[in-house]
mmCIF file as gemmi writes it, N, C-alpha and C atoms, coordinates in Angstrom:
data_model
loop_
_atom_site.group_PDB
_atom_site.id
_atom_site.type_symbol
_atom_site.label_atom_id
_atom_site.label_alt_id
_atom_site.label_comp_id
_atom_site.label_asym_id
_atom_site.label_entity_id
_atom_site.label_seq_id
_atom_site.pdbx_PDB_ins_code
_atom_site.Cartn_x
_atom_site.Cartn_y
_atom_site.Cartn_z
_atom_site.occupancy
_atom_site.B_iso_or_equiv
_atom_site.pdbx_formal_charge
_atom_site.auth_seq_id
_atom_site.auth_asym_id
_atom_site.pdbx_PDB_model_num
ATOM 1 N N . MET Axp A 1 ? -32.57 -118.19 11.246 1 0 ? 1 A 1
ATOM 2 C CA . MET Axp A 1 ? -31.915 -117.598 10.092 1 0 ? 1 A 1
ATOM 3 C C . MET Axp A 1 ? -31.329 -118.891 9.633 1 0 ? 1 A 1
ATOM 4 N N . SER Axp A 2 ? -31.594 -119.08 8.133 1 0 ? 2 A 1
ATOM 5 C CA . SER Axp A 2 ? -31.211 -119.742 7.216 1 0 ? 2 A 1
ATOM 6 C C . SER Axp A 2 ? -29.98 -119.822 6.833 1 0 ? 2 A 1
ATOM 7 N N . GLU Axp A 3 ? -29.394 -120.842 6.507 1 0 ? 3 A 1
ATOM 8 C CA . GLU Axp A 3 ? -27.889 -120.996 5.656 1 0 ? 3 A 1
ATOM 9 C C . GLU Axp A 3 ? -28.037 -120.34 4.788 1 0 ? 3 A 1
ATOM 10 N N . CYS Axp A 4 ? -26.978 -119.606 4.011 1 0 ? 4 A 1
ATOM 11 C CA . CYS Axp A 4 ? -26.714 -119.214 2.99 1 0 ? 4 A 1
ATOM 12 C C . CYS Axp A 4 ? -26.523 -120.299 2.037 1 0 ? 4 A 1
ATOM 13 N N . LYS Axp A 5 ? -27.191 -120.481 0.509 1 0 ? 5 A 1
ATOM 14 C CA . LYS Axp A 5 ? -27.054 -121.292 -0.136 1 0 ? 5 A 1
ATOM 15 C C . LYS Axp A 5 ? -26.492 -121.064 -1.346 1 0 ? 5 A 1
ATOM 16 N N . LEU Axp A 6 ? -25.777 -119.825 -1.379 1 0 ? 6 A 1
ATOM 17 C CA . LEU Axp A 6 ? -24.811 -119.558 -2.648 1 0 ? 6 A 1
ATOM 18 C C . LEU Axp A 6 ? -23.539 -120.238 -2.053 1 0 ? 6 A 1
ATOM 19 N N . ASP Axp A 7 ? -22.751 -120.548 -3.537 1 0 ? 7 A 1
ATOM 20 C CA . ASP Axp A 7 ? -21.43 -120.991 -3.39 1 0 ? 7 A 1
ATOM 21 C C . ASP Axp A 7 ? -20.579 -119.801 -3.616 1 0 ? 7 A 1
ATOM 22 N N . HIS Axp A 8 ? -19.506 -119.513 -2.909 1 0 ? 8 A 1
ATOM 23 C CA . HIS Axp A 8 ? -18.989 -118.078 -3.282 1 0 ? 8 A 1
ATOM 24 C C . HIS Axp A 8 ? -17.358 -118.793 -3.601 1 0 ? 8 A 1
ATOM 25 N N . SER Axp A 9 ? -16.947 -117.915 -4.523 1 0 ? 9 A 1
ATOM 26 C CA . SER Axp A 9 ? -15.599 -118.377 -5.156 1 0 ? 9 A 1
ATOM 27 C C . SER Axp A 9 ? -14.722 -118.222 -4.656 1 0 ? 9 A 1
ATOM 28 N N . HIS Axp A 10 ? -13.362 -118.871 -4.783 1 0 ? 10 A 1
ATOM 29 C CA . HIS Axp A 10 ? -12.069 -118.143 -4.239 1 0 ? 10 A 1
ATOM 30 C C . HIS Axp A 10 ? -12.01 -116.523 -4.624 1 0 ? 10 A 1
ATOM 31 N N . GLU Axp A 11 ? -12.461 -116.031 -5.695 1 0 ? 11 A 1
ATOM 32 C CA . GLU Axp A 11 ? -12.251 -114.434 -5.9 1 0 ? 11 A 1
ATOM 33 C C . GLU Axp A 11 ? -13.226 -113.628 -4.871 1 0 ? 11 A 1
ATOM 34 N N . ASP Axp A 12 ? -14.388 -114.616 -5.004 1 0 ? 12 A 1
ATOM 35 C CA . ASP Axp A 12 ? -15.391 -113.639 -3.798 1 0 ? 12 A 1
ATOM 36 C C . ASP Axp A 12 ? -14.54 -113.749 -2.408 1 0 ? 12 A 1
ATOM 37 N N . VAL Axp A 13 ? -14.437 -114.639 -2.054 1 0 ? 13 A 1
ATOM 38 C CA . VAL Axp A 13 ? -13.596 -114.741 -0.627 1 0 ? 13 A 1
ATOM 39 C C . VAL Axp A 13 ? -12.75 -113.943 -0.476 1 0 ? 13 A 1
ATOM 40 N N . LYS Axp A 14 ? -12.036 -113.679 -1.635 1 0 ? 14 A 1
ATOM 41 C CA . LYS Axp A 14 ? -10.574 -112.996 -1.732 1 0 ? 14 A 1
ATOM 42 C C . LYS Axp A 14 ? -11.188 -111.42 -1.567 1 0 ? 14 A 1
ATOM 43 N N . MET Axp A 15 ? -12.112 -110.966 -2.362 1 0 ? 15 A 1
ATOM 44 C CA . MET Axp A 15 ? -12.47 -109.611 -2.093 1 0 ? 15 A 1
ATOM 45 C C . MET Axp A 15 ? -13.126 -109.288 -0.644 1 0 ? 15 A 1
ATOM 46 N N . LYS Axp A 16 ? -13.825 -110.219 -0.179 1 0 ? 16 A 1
ATOM 47 C CA . LYS Axp A 16 ? -14.574 -110.228 1.016 1 0 ? 16 A 1
ATOM 48 C C . LYS Axp A 16 ? -13.334 -109.787 2.139 1 0 ? 16 A 1
ATOM 49 N N . TYR Axp A 17 ? -12.349 -110.737 1.796 1 0 ? 17 A 1
ATOM 50 C CA . TYR Axp A 17 ? -11.299 -110.307 2.706 1 0 ? 17 A 1
ATOM 51 C C . TYR Axp A 17 ? -10.533 -108.82 2.938 1 0 ? 17 A 1
ATOM 52 N N . GLU Axp A 18 ? -10.019 -108.526 1.647 1 0 ? 18 A 1
ATOM 53 C CA . GLU Axp A 18 ? -9.705 -107.395 1.215 1 0 ? 18 A 1
ATOM 54 C C . GLU Axp A 18 ? -10.579 -106.438 1.865 1 0 ? 18 A 1
ATOM 55 N N . SER Axp A 19 ? -11.953 -106.55 2.048 1 0 ? 19 A 1
ATOM 56 C CA . SER Axp A 19 ? -12.812 -105.508 2.362 1 0 ? 19 A 1
ATOM 57 C C . SER Axp A 19 ? -13.242 -105.43 3.661 1 0 ? 19 A 1
ATOM 58 N N . GLN Axp A 20 ? -12.588 -106.523 4.748 1 0 ? 20 A 1
ATOM 59 C CA . GLN Axp A 20 ? -12.527 -106.794 5.805 1 0 ? 20 A 1
ATOM 60 C C . GLN Axp A 20 ? -11.23 -106.857 6.69 1 0 ? 20 A 1
ATOM 61 N N . ALA Axp A 21 ? -10.095 -106.653 5.829 1 0 ? 21 A 1
ATOM 62 C CA . ALA Axp A 21 ? -8.907 -106.964 6.731 1 0 ? 21 A 1
ATOM 63 C C . ALA Axp A 21 ? -8.431 -105.643 7.486 1 0 ? 21 A 1
ATOM 64 N N . ALA Axp A 22 ? -8.736 -104.561 7.25 1 0 ? 22 A 1
ATOM 65 C CA . ALA Axp A 22 ? -8.343 -103.476 8.322 1 0 ? 22 A 1
ATOM 66 C C . ALA Axp A 22 ? -9.163 -103.798 9.68 1 0 ? 22 A 1
ATOM 67 N N . PHE Axp A 23 ? -10.208 -104.593 9.484 1 0 ? 23 A 1
ATOM 68 C CA . PHE Axp A 23 ? -10.84 -104.695 11.154 1 0 ? 23 A 1
ATOM 69 C C . PHE Axp A 23 ? -10.305 -106.266 11.659 1 0 ? 23 A 1
ATOM 70 N N . LEU Axp A 24 ? -9.587 -107.032 10.56 1 0 ? 24 A 1
ATOM 71 C CA . LEU Axp A 24 ? -8.936 -108.193 11.119 1 0 ? 24 A 1
ATOM 72 C C . LEU Axp A 24 ? -7.745 -108.225 11.868 1 0 ? 24 A 1
ATOM 73 N N . PRO Axp A 25 ? -7.627 -108.899 12.868 1 0 ? 25 A 1
ATOM 74 C CA . PRO Axp A 25 ? -6.127 -108.705 13.684 1 0 ? 25 A 1
ATOM 75 C C . PRO Axp A 25 ? -4.93 -109.073 12.67 1 0 ? 25 A 1
ATOM 76 N N . LYS Axp A 26 ? -4.081 -108.431 12.94 1 0 ? 26 A 1
ATOM 77 C CA . LYS Axp A 26 ? -2.871 -108.261 12.037 1 0 ? 26 A 1
ATOM 78 C C . LYS Axp A 26 ? -2.139 -109.893 11.883 1 0 ? 26 A 1
ATOM 79 N N . GLU Axp A 27 ? -2.103 -110.384 12.911 1 0 ? 27 A 1
ATOM 80 C CA . GLU Axp A 27 ? -1.589 -111.687 12.643 1 0 ? 27 A 1
ATOM 81 C C . GLU Axp A 27 ? -2.128 -112.68 12.012 1 0 ? 27 A 1
ATOM 82 N N . MET Axp A 28 ? -3.35 -112.479 11.357 1 0 ? 28 A 1
ATOM 83 C CA . MET Axp A 28 ? -4.269 -113.137 10.495 1 0 ? 28 A 1
ATOM 84 C C . MET Axp A 28 ? -3.456 -113.066 8.938 1 0 ? 28 A 1
ATOM 85 N N . GLN Axp A 29 ? -3.195 -111.974 8.875 1 0 ? 29 A 1
ATOM 86 C CA . GLN Axp A 29 ? -2.777 -111.722 7.284 1 0 ? 29 A 1
ATOM 87 C C . GLN Axp A 29 ? -1.99 -112.428 6.793 1 0 ? 29 A 1
ATOM 88 N N . PRO Axp A 30 ? -0.721 -113.195 7.579 1 0 ? 30 A 1
ATOM 89 C CA . PRO Axp A 30 ? 0.075 -114.228 6.744 1 0 ? 30 A 1
ATOM 90 C C . PRO Axp A 30 ? -0.677 -115.226 6.391 1 0 ? 30 A 1
ATOM 91 N N . LEU Axp A 31 ? -1.75 -115.629 7.456 1 0 ? 31 A 1
ATOM 92 C CA . LEU Axp A 31 ? -2.481 -116.982 7.292 1 0 ? 31 A 1
ATOM 93 C C . LEU Axp A 31 ? -3.4 -116.787 6.198 1 0 ? 31 A 1
ATOM 94 N N . PHE Axp A 32 ? -3.868 -115.796 5.763 1 0 ? 32 A 1
ATOM 95 C CA . PHE Axp A 32 ? -5.007 -115.53 4.619 1 0 ? 32 A 1
ATOM 96 C C . PHE Axp A 32 ? -3.889 -115.554 3.362 1 0 ? 32 A 1
ATOM 97 N N . LYS Axp A 33 ? -2.77 -114.825 3.499 1 0 ? 33 A 1
ATOM 98 C CA . LYS Axp A 33 ? -1.955 -115.318 2.134 1 0 ? 33 A 1
ATOM 99 C C . LYS Axp A 33 ? -1.864 -116.485 2.058 1 0 ? 33 A 1
ATOM 100 N N . GLN Axp A 34 ? -1.453 -117.432 2.622 1 0 ? 34 A 1
ATOM 101 C CA . GLN Axp A 34 ? -0.991 -118.869 2.586 1 0 ? 34 A 1
ATOM 102 C C . GLN Axp A 34 ? -2.298 -119.164 1.829 1 0 ? 34 A 1
ATOM 103 N N . PHE Axp A 35 ? -3.693 -118.956 2.723 1 0 ? 35 A 1
ATOM 104 C CA . PHE Axp A 35 ? -4.862 -119.412 2.314 1 0 ? 35 A 1
ATOM 105 C C . PHE Axp A 35 ? -5.24 -119.448 0.809 1 0 ? 35 A 1
ATOM 106 N N . PHE Axp A 36 ? -4.726 -118.236 0.459 1 0 ? 36 A 1
ATOM 107 C CA . PHE Axp A 36 ? -5.389 -117.758 -0.904 1 0 ? 36 A 1
ATOM 108 C C . PHE Axp A 36 ? -4.163 -118.564 -1.978 1 0 ? 36 A 1
ATOM 109 N N . GLU Axp A 37 ? -3.115 -118.705 -1.59 1 0 ? 37 A 1
ATOM 110 C CA . GLU Axp A 37 ? -2.08 -119.465 -2.416 1 0 ? 37 A 1
ATOM 111 C C . GLU Axp A 37 ? -2.522 -120.812 -2.886 1 0 ? 37 A 1
ATOM 112 N N . LYS Axp A 38 ? -3.667 -121.531 -2.2 1 0 ? 38 A 1
ATOM 113 C CA . LYS Axp A 38 ? -3.996 -122.797 -2.36 1 0 ? 38 A 1
ATOM 114 C C . LYS Axp A 38 ? -5.662 -122.998 -2.634 1 0 ? 38 A 1
ATOM 115 N N . GLU Axp A 39 ? -5.973 -123.888 -3.405 1 0 ? 39 A 1
ATOM 116 C CA . GLU Axp A 39 ? -7.135 -124.506 -4.052 1 0 ? 39 A 1
ATOM 117 C C . GLU Axp A 39 ? -7.826 -124.999 -2.611 1 0 ? 39 A 1
ATOM 118 N N . HIS Axp A 40 ? -9.42 -124.79 -2.528 1 0 ? 40 A 1
ATOM 119 C CA . HIS Axp A 40 ? -10.077 -125.256 -1.021 1 0 ? 40 A 1
ATOM 120 C C . HIS Axp A 40 ? -11.281 -125.75 -1.594 1 0 ? 40 A 1
ATOM 121 N N . SER Axp A 41 ? -11.696 -126.564 -0.884 1 0 ? 41 A 1
ATOM 122 C CA . SER Axp A 41 ? -13.074 -127.101 -1.288 1 0 ? 41 A 1
ATOM 123 C C . SER Axp A 41 ? -14.238 -126.149 -1.413 1 0 ? 41 A 1
ATOM 124 N N . GLN Axp A 42 ? -15.199 -126.131 -1.667 1 0 ? 42 A 1
ATOM 125 C CA . GLN Axp A 42 ? -16.427 -125.231 -1.53 1 0 ? 42 A 1
ATOM 126 C C . GLN Axp A 42 ? -16.997 -124.744 -0.367 1 0 ? 42 A 1
ATOM 127 N N . GLU Axp A 43 ? -17.285 -126.163 0.673 1 0 ? 43 A 1
ATOM 128 C CA . GLU Axp A 43 ? -17.46 -125.711 1.54 1 0 ? 43 A 1
ATOM 129 C C . GLU Axp A 43 ? -16.69 -125.091 2.791 1 0 ? 43 A 1
ATOM 130 N N . LEU Axp A 44 ? -15.201 -125.215 2.513 1 0 ? 44 A 1
ATOM 131 C CA . LEU Axp A 44 ? -14.175 -124.424 2.931 1 0 ? 44 A 1
ATOM 132 C C . LEU Axp A 44 ? -14.263 -122.722 2.631 1 0 ? 44 A 1
ATOM 133 N N . LEU Axp A 45 ? -14.536 -122.604 1.573 1 0 ? 45 A 1
ATOM 134 C CA . LEU Axp A 45 ? -14.567 -121.263 0.992 1 0 ? 45 A 1
ATOM 135 C C . LEU Axp A 45 ? -15.839 -120.567 1.39 1 0 ? 45 A 1
ATOM 136 N N . ASN Axp A 46 ? -17.054 -121.298 1.454 1 0 ? 46 A 1
ATOM 137 C CA . ASN Axp A 46 ? -18.089 -120.437 1.807 1 0 ? 46 A 1
ATOM 138 C C . ASN Axp A 46 ? -18.36 -120.337 3.406 1 0 ? 46 A 1
ATOM 139 N N . GLU Axp A 47 ? -17.607 -121.26 4.281 1 0 ? 47 A 1
ATOM 140 C CA . GLU Axp A 47 ? -17.268 -120.874 5.717 1 0 ? 47 A 1
ATOM 141 C C . GLU Axp A 47 ? -16.724 -119.739 5.746 1 0 ? 47 A 1
ATOM 142 N N . VAL Axp A 48 ? -15.47 -119.341 5.399 1 0 ? 48 A 1
ATOM 143 C CA . VAL Axp A 48 ? -14.575 -118.268 5.205 1 0 ? 48 A 1
ATOM 144 C C . VAL Axp A 48 ? -15.168 -117.192 4.982 1 0 ? 48 A 1
ATOM 145 N N . PHE Axp A 49 ? -15.944 -117.216 3.825 1 0 ? 49 A 1
ATOM 146 C CA . PHE Axp A 49 ? -16.625 -115.94 3.626 1 0 ? 49 A 1
ATOM 147 C C . PHE Axp A 49 ? -17.631 -115.272 4.64 1 0 ? 49 A 1
ATOM 148 N N . HIS Axp A 50 ? -18.275 -116.519 5.049 1 0 ? 50 A 1
ATOM 149 C CA . HIS Axp A 50 ? -19.437 -115.941 6.046 1 0 ? 50 A 1
ATOM 150 C C . HIS Axp A 50 ? -18.828 -115.817 7.441 1 0 ? 50 A 1
ATOM 151 N N . LEU Axp A 51 ? -17.919 -116.134 7.457 1 0 ? 51 A 1
ATOM 152 C CA . LEU Axp A 51 ? -16.746 -115.953 8.66 1 0 ? 51 A 1
ATOM 153 C C . LEU Axp A 51 ? -16.596 -114.141 8.692 1 0 ? 51 A 1
ATOM 154 N N . LEU Axp A 52 ? -16.158 -113.955 7.366 1 0 ? 52 A 1
ATOM 155 C CA . LEU Axp A 52 ? -15.601 -112.326 7.024 1 0 ? 52 A 1
ATOM 156 C C . LEU Axp A 52 ? -16.817 -111.344 6.722 1 0 ? 52 A 1
ATOM 157 N N . LYS Axp A 53 ? -18.232 -112.264 6.337 1 0 ? 53 A 1
ATOM 158 C CA . LYS Axp A 53 ? -19.29 -111.128 6.089 1 0 ? 53 A 1
ATOM 159 C C . LYS Axp A 53 ? -19.631 -110.18 7.254 1 0 ? 53 A 1
ATOM 160 N N . LYS Axp A 54 ? -19.668 -109.009 6.768 1 0 ? 54 A 1
ATOM 161 C CA . LYS Axp A 54 ? -19.986 -108.105 7.829 1 0 ? 54 A 1
ATOM 162 C C . LYS Axp A 54 ? -19.419 -108.15 9.326 1 0 ? 54 A 1
ATOM 163 N N . TYR Axp A 55 ? -17.968 -108.655 9.084 1 0 ? 55 A 1
ATOM 164 C CA . TYR Axp A 55 ? -16.952 -108.6 10.335 1 0 ? 55 A 1
ATOM 165 C C . TYR Axp A 55 ? -16.982 -107.374 10.896 1 0 ? 55 A 1
ATOM 166 N N . ASP Axp A 56 ? -17.149 -106.345 10.279 1 0 ? 56 A 1
ATOM 167 C CA . ASP Axp A 56 ? -16.595 -104.738 10.603 1 0 ? 56 A 1
ATOM 168 C C . ASP Axp A 56 ? -17.485 -104.323 11.766 1 0 ? 56 A 1
ATOM 169 N N . LEU Axp A 57 ? -18.97 -105.029 11.404 1 0 ? 57 A 1
ATOM 170 C CA . LEU Axp A 57 ? -20.426 -104.493 12.042 1 0 ? 57 A 1
ATOM 171 C C . LEU Axp A 57 ? -20.697 -105.611 13.157 1 0 ? 57 A 1
ATOM 172 N N . VAL Axp A 58 ? -19.9 -106.533 13.377 1 0 ? 58 A 1
ATOM 173 C CA . VAL Axp A 58 ? -20.306 -107.433 14.766 1 0 ? 58 A 1
ATOM 174 C C . VAL Axp A 58 ? -19.805 -107.169 16.097 1 0 ? 58 A 1
ATOM 175 N N . SER Axp A 59 ? -20.457 -107.6 16.983 1 0 ? 59 A 1
ATOM 176 C CA . SER Axp A 59 ? -19.988 -107.164 18.256 1 0 ? 59 A 1
ATOM 177 C C . SER Axp A 59 ? -18.565 -107.5 18.853 1 0 ? 59 A 1
ATOM 178 N N . ASP Axp A 60 ? -18.046 -106.992 20.058 1 0 ? 60 A 1
ATOM 179 C CA . ASP Axp A 60 ? -16.711 -107.814 20.134 1 0 ? 60 A 1
ATOM 180 C C . ASP Axp A 60 ? -16.698 -109.101 20.63 1 0 ? 60 A 1
ATOM 181 N N . ASP Axp A 61 ? -17.721 -109.696 21.14 1 0 ? 61 A 1
ATOM 182 C CA . ASP Axp A 61 ? -17.988 -111.122 21.453 1 0 ? 61 A 1
ATOM 183 C C . ASP Axp A 61 ? -18.018 -111.924 20.198 1 0 ? 61 A 1
ATOM 184 N N . GLU Axp A 62 ? -18.634 -111.331 19.154 1 0 ? 62 A 1
ATOM 185 C CA . GLU Axp A 62 ? -18.993 -112.089 18.022 1 0 ? 62 A 1
ATOM 186 C C . GLU Axp A 62 ? -17.581 -112.226 17.38 1 0 ? 62 A 1
ATOM 187 N N . LYS Axp A 63 ? -16.898 -111.161 17.434 1 0 ? 63 A 1
ATOM 188 C CA . LYS Axp A 63 ? -15.508 -111.219 16.655 1 0 ? 63 A 1
ATOM 189 C C . LYS Axp A 63 ? -14.475 -112.284 17.313 1 0 ? 63 A 1
ATOM 190 N N . SER Axp A 64 ? -14.616 -112.161 18.7 1 0 ? 64 A 1
ATOM 191 C CA . SER Axp A 64 ? -13.769 -113.053 19.2 1 0 ? 64 A 1
ATOM 192 C C . SER Axp A 64 ? -14.274 -114.736 18.662 1 0 ? 64 A 1
ATOM 193 N N . VAL Axp A 65 ? -15.408 -115.099 18.654 1 0 ? 65 A 1
ATOM 194 C CA . VAL Axp A 65 ? -15.734 -116.319 18.254 1 0 ? 65 A 1
ATOM 195 C C . VAL Axp A 65 ? -15.52 -116.488 16.418 1 0 ? 65 A 1
ATOM 196 N N . ARG Axp A 66 ? -15.563 -115.354 16.086 1 0 ? 66 A 1
ATOM 197 C CA . ARG Axp A 66 ? -15.216 -115.743 14.447 1 0 ? 66 A 1
ATOM 198 C C . ARG Axp A 66 ? -13.594 -115.722 14.128 1 0 ? 66 A 1
ATOM 199 N N . ASN Axp A 67 ? -13.088 -114.67 15.286 1 0 ? 67 A 1
ATOM 200 C CA . ASN Axp A 67 ? -11.526 -115.148 15.054 1 0 ? 67 A 1
ATOM 201 C C . ASN Axp A 67 ? -11.177 -116.296 15.429 1 0 ? 67 A 1
ATOM 202 N N . ASN Axp A 68 ? -11.515 -116.928 16.579 1 0 ? 68 A 1
ATOM 203 C CA . ASN Axp A 68 ? -11.38 -118.431 17.092 1 0 ? 68 A 1
ATOM 204 C C . ASN Axp A 68 ? -11.452 -119.228 15.676 1 0 ? 68 A 1
ATOM 205 N N . ARG Axp A 69 ? -12.364 -119.081 15.215 1 0 ? 69 A 1
ATOM 206 C CA . ARG Axp A 69 ? -12.939 -120.041 13.916 1 0 ? 69 A 1
ATOM 207 C C . ARG Axp A 69 ? -11.878 -119.996 12.721 1 0 ? 69 A 1
ATOM 208 N N . LEU Axp A 70 ? -11.645 -118.447 12.556 1 0 ? 70 A 1
ATOM 209 C CA . LEU Axp A 70 ? -10.795 -118.358 11.379 1 0 ? 70 A 1
ATOM 210 C C . LEU Axp A 70 ? -9.344 -118.689 11.879 1 0 ? 70 A 1
ATOM 211 N N . PHE Axp A 71 ? -8.951 -118.625 12.841 1 0 ? 71 A 1
ATOM 212 C CA . PHE Axp A 71 ? -7.506 -119.07 13.134 1 0 ? 71 A 1
ATOM 213 C C . PHE Axp A 71 ? -7.464 -120.722 13.042 1 0 ? 71 A 1
ATOM 214 N N . LEU Axp A 72 ? -8.486 -121.364 13.555 1 0 ? 72 A 1
ATOM 215 C CA . LEU Axp A 72 ? -8.654 -122.74 13.4 1 0 ? 72 A 1
ATOM 216 C C . LEU Axp A 72 ? -8.61 -123.228 12.091 1 0 ? 72 A 1
ATOM 217 N N . VAL Axp A 73 ? -9.408 -122.469 11.098 1 0 ? 73 A 1
ATOM 218 C CA . VAL Axp A 73 ? -9.6 -122.771 9.769 1 0 ? 73 A 1
ATOM 219 C C . VAL Axp A 73 ? -8.432 -122.378 9.011 1 0 ? 73 A 1
ATOM 220 N N . LEU Axp A 74 ? -7.788 -121.561 9.202 1 0 ? 74 A 1
ATOM 221 C CA . LEU Axp A 74 ? -6.614 -121 8.394 1 0 ? 74 A 1
ATOM 222 C C . LEU Axp A 74 ? -5.337 -122.056 8.796 1 0 ? 74 A 1
ATOM 223 N N . GLU Axp A 75 ? -5.048 -122.089 9.921 1 0 ? 75 A 1
ATOM 224 C CA . GLU Axp A 75 ? -3.888 -122.768 10.488 1 0 ? 75 A 1
ATOM 225 C C . GLU Axp A 75 ? -3.931 -124.238 9.811 1 0 ? 75 A 1
ATOM 226 N N . ASN Axp A 76 ? -5.055 -124.781 9.488 1 0 ? 76 A 1
ATOM 227 C CA . ASN Axp A 76 ? -5.472 -126.143 9.082 1 0 ? 76 A 1
ATOM 228 C C . ASN Axp A 76 ? -5.663 -126.34 7.271 1 0 ? 76 A 1
ATOM 229 N N . ALA Axp A 77 ? -5.578 -124.998 6.915 1 0 ? 77 A 1
ATOM 230 C CA . ALA Axp A 77 ? -6.109 -125.188 5.333 1 0 ? 77 A 1
ATOM 231 C C . ALA Axp A 77 ? -4.994 -125.433 4.483 1 0 ? 77 A 1
C-alpha cells in the first residue's frame, strides 16, 4: 500500500478528528484541543490525519498502535 500524496489542511484534520472523536479515548480530547490551537507542519498534519482515518473501523490492536502514536505526537506538538 503506497503512502498518500495528498496534503491535508488544518481544517481537513479537524473535520476528520470530529468525525472520529466518539471512538477515540476521552483523555485524548484536551490534547486535540491544544493541537488545533497551534499551527503545524504539513508533515505532522498529514500524519495525524492518517492516524485518524478510518479509526472506527480498525482492529483493537491497530487502535492501540494508533493511540500510542497519537499520544506521542499530540503531547509533543
